[in-house]
VOPAGU-2260 file (C-alpha; in pm, 1 decimal, decimal comma):
REM VOPAGU-2260
SITE   aa  ch    i         X         Y         Z
SITE  MET   A    0    6460,2   13486,1   15196,9
SITE  PHE   A    1    6711,3   13400,7   14894,4
SITE  ASN   A    2    6591,3   13426,6   14534,2
SITE  ARG   A    3    6820,6   13249,9   14283,6
SITE  GLU   A    4    6972,5   13570,0   14119,5
SITE  SER   A    5    7140,6   13631,4   14485,1
SITE  ILE   A    6    7197,4   13236,2   14526,3
SITE  LEU   A    7    7374,3   13216,9   14190,0
SITE  HIS   A    8    7545,8   13549,4   14326,6
SITE  TYR   A    9    7710,6   13375,5   14601,1
SITE  LEU   A   10    7782,4   13025,8   14470,0
SITE  ASN   A   11    7946,8   13294,7   14190,5
SITE  GLU   A   12    8183,8   13442,3   14437,2
SITE  THR   A   13    8256,6   13070,0   14603,1
SITE  ILE   A   14    8370,5   12896,6   14325,3
SITE  GLU   A   15    8542,3   13217,1   14190,3
SITE  ALA   A   16    8736,4   13227,5   14589,0
SITE  GLU   A   17    8881,0   12874,3   14454,5
SITE  HIS   A   18    9038,3   13025,5   14099,6
SITE  GLY   A   19    8733,7   12879,0   13876,9
SITE  LYS   A   20    8500,1   13022,7   13605,6
SITE  ALA   A   21    8177,6   13211,1   13675,5
SITE  LEU   A   22    7873,8   13070,3   13622,1
SITE  HIS   A   23    7471,7   13057,7   13491,7
SITE  GLU   A   24    7220,2   12819,8   13561,8
SITE  ASP   A   25    7280,7   12604,0   13301,2
SITE  SER   A   26    7622,5   12552,6   13320,5
SITE  THR   A   27    7726,7   12176,2   13460,0
SITE  LEU   A   28    7941,8   12241,7   13803,9
SITE  SER   A   29    8273,7   12108,8   13585,7
SITE  GLU   A   30    8237,1   12376,1   13370,6
SITE  SER   A   31    8352,8   12547,3   13682,8
SITE  GLU   A   32    8712,0   12456,0   13676,4
SITE  ILE   A   33    8817,7   12414,9   14039,2
SITE  ASP   A   34    8956,8   12103,2   14160,7
SITE  SER   A   35    8831,0   11796,4   14397,9
SITE  PHE   A   36    8966,5   12067,4   14741,7
SITE  GLY   A   37    8751,7   12352,3   14531,4
SITE  TYR   A   38    8469,1   12177,2   14554,6
SITE  ALA   A   39    8505,2   12091,5   14887,5
SITE  LEU   A   40    8451,9   12457,6   15002,9
SITE  PHE   A   41    8221,1   12511,2   14761,2
SITE  TRP   A   42    7973,8   12259,6   14890,9
SITE  LEU   A   43    8091,6   12355,8   15294,8
SITE  SER   A   44    8001,8   12724,1   15179,7
SITE  ILE   A   45    7662,5   12600,8   15068,9
SITE  GLU   A   46    7663,6   12551,5   15444,7
SITE  GLU   A   47    7732,0   12712,0   15598,3
SITE  LYS   A   48    7542,8   13019,9   15425,5
SITE  TYR   A   49    7210,2   12752,0   15381,2
SITE  GLY   A   50    7234,6   12572,7   15532,3
SITE  LYS   A   51    7212,7   12128,1   15481,4
SITE  CYS   A   52    7090,9   12071,5   15133,6
SITE  PHE   A   53    7235,4   11801,6   14994,1
SITE  PRO   A   54    7295,3   11501,1   15234,6
SITE  SER   A   55    7680,1   11361,9   15270,4
SITE  ASP   A   56    7554,6   11017,9   15062,0
SITE  GLU   A   57    7410,7   11201,7   14812,5
SITE  MET   A   58    7749,3   11448,9   14798,8
SITE  ARG   A   59    7969,0   11169,5   14723,1
SITE  ALA   A   60    7799,0   11038,9   14411,9
SITE  PHE   A   61    7691,9   11365,0   14248,7
SITE  ASN   A   62    7820,8   11314,3   13920,9
SITE  TYR   A   63    8036,5   11675,7   13861,7
SITE  GLU   A   64    8050,1   11682,8   13463,2
SITE  ALA   A   65    7605,8   11629,9   13487,7
SITE  LEU   A   66    7502,1   11910,6   13805,3
SITE  THR   A   67    7363,2   12158,5   13714,4
SITE  ILE   A   68    7358,1   12532,2   13833,9
SITE  LYS   A   69    7040,7   12526,1   13804,7
SITE  VAL   A   70    6947,5   12160,3   14021,9
SITE  ILE   A   71    7114,7   12352,0   14273,8
SITE  ILE   A   72    6970,0   12671,6   14368,1
SITE  ASP   A   73    6647,9   12434,1   14306,7
SITE  ARG   A   74    6752,0   12261,7   14626,8
SITE  ILE   A   75    6889,1   12551,2   14813,9
SITE  ILE   A   76    6490,7   12759,5   14705,9
SITE  ASP   A   77    6352,7   12385,5   14884,8
SITE  ALA   A   78    6537,3   12359,3   15170,3
SITE  GLN   A   79    6469,0   12703,1   15320,2
SITE  ASN   A   80    6094,0   12678,0   15183,8
SITE  ASN   A   81    6134,8   12309,3   15409,7
SITE  ILE   A   82    6274,7   12535,7   15681,0
SITE  THR   A   83    6010,4   12835,5   15689,4
C-alpha cells in the first residue's frame, strides 16, 4: 500500500527528472515548470507505477493551473484502494 509521503516523493522525483521544481501537496502541477513533454512523461510514469488512475480523456482536459498535487495523490490512493 502506498502512503501520501511516498507518492509525493515519487511525483517529485519524476518532476525533477524532467528538470522541474519539487512541489508540495498544495502546489499546482503548473508550478513544477515542466514542459508539455515533461507532462506526458509525468503521466506515463504515474500510470506505470500506480496503474490507470486517470482516464485519457480526463487528462487531456486538466487545467494544470488548478490541478493540485493533493488531487493527484488522492486519486492514486483511491485507485489503489479500489484494487484491493
